[in-house]
N, C-alpha and C positions, 0 to 999 in steps of 0.2 A: 819422551826419553824414559827408558826403563833401566834400572840398575838392580839386579837380584843376584843372590848367591846362596845356595843351599848349605854350603860349608865354606869355611875360610872367610876372607874379606874381599870386598869389591869397592874400589874408589873410582868415581867418575867426576871429572872437572869440566864444567860447561861455561864458556864465556862468549860474549858478543853474539848471542843467538836469539832469534825470534822463535817462540814456541806459541802457536796460535791455532785456535779452532780445532782442537782434538778432544777425544774422550777424556784423556788424562794429559795434563801438562808434563809433570814429572812424577814418576813412581820410584820410590826407594824402598826395597823390601827384602825379606827373607835373609836371615843371617846378619852379617855386619856390613851391609851396603851403606856407603856414604856418597852423597852427591853434593858437590860444591858448586855454587852458581855465582857468577859475577858479570855485571853489565849485560844482563839478559832481559828481554822483554817477554813477559808471559801474560797473554791476553786471551779472554773469551774461550777458555777451555771448559768442558763440562765439569771437570774437577781440576783445580789448579795443582795441588800437591796431594799425593797419596802415600801414606806411610804404612808399610806392611811388615809385620814380624820383626821389628827392631831396626828397620831402616831409618836413616836420617837425611835431611836436606839442610845444608848449611849455606847461608847467604853471606856474601861479602858486603851487603848493605847498600849496594849501588844498582839494584834491579828495579824495573818497572813491572809491577804485578797488579793487574786489575781486570775486572769483568769476568772472573772465573767463578764457577760454582764450587761448592765444597770448600776445602781449606785453601786459603791464600797466604798462609803464614808458614815460613820455613821452621824447622826444628829449632834453629838457633841462628844468631847473626854474629859474625866475627868482629872483633875490634879492629880499627884501622891498623895496618901493618902486621896483622896476624895471618898466618897461613894454616 
């Protein structure tokens, strides 16, 4: 999954998704790109998360993330009930 924006903002919301055995699990970059993930399984990617040029990946805290190379930690985790 890739979210990029050279100007302005981009928001991507991903839920109930399996992301497995890719070069990159999730890429958020260039400009103000924000990816929010909830109830996702992210396994065995060469790089779990890639942050480029100010992009962020925000977790709802209910994801399964393991077996990835590189970063396996989102930029931040929302508190329950927060959107």
